[in-house]
N, C-alpha and C positions, 0 to 999 in steps of 0.2 A: 616650555609649554608640549603638548605632545600634538602635532602635526596629521597623526593618522585619520584618513577618510572613514566614517564610518561604514559598517560593509552594509552594502545594498541589500533589498528584499531578497535578490535571487540568490543570494550568498548564506542567507538564512539556513538554520538545519533542517532537515525535512522533519516533519511527523512521523513518527513512528510507533507502530502497534505490533503488538506478538500475534503472530500468524494463527497461536490457538485461539486466543481470545477474537481476534478477525471471525476466523472459518467455524467456531463451535464446537460441538463433539458430532456434529455428524461431517466437519473436514473440509465443508463446501461452503459458499455464503454464494447470493445474486447480486451484483454489482448493474444500479440502471446508472448509463453514460447516455446522456443525450437521446433517452427517448430507448436506448437498445439493453435489453440485459444480457449481462456478460455473466457466466459463471467462473468461480474461481474455485479450484478444488485443491486438496493435498492428495500426491500417488501413495499407493502401497510403500515407492521408495521414499518417500519426503520429499520428493522436486511438487512443483507448485505450478498447474495447468490452468491458464484461462482460455475458455471458447467464450462463441458467441451464440 
């Protein structure tokens, strides 16, 4: 009988989304978090930048 404890919710695999799907054709998306707007965008070098 296996007595290995079940993984806790915090050990669950995080949800994944492809950046191209998230950012769309413009390469940017606005994220609203606790009433504040943040912009996530991809730079020409392919890096991601999050700004308020």
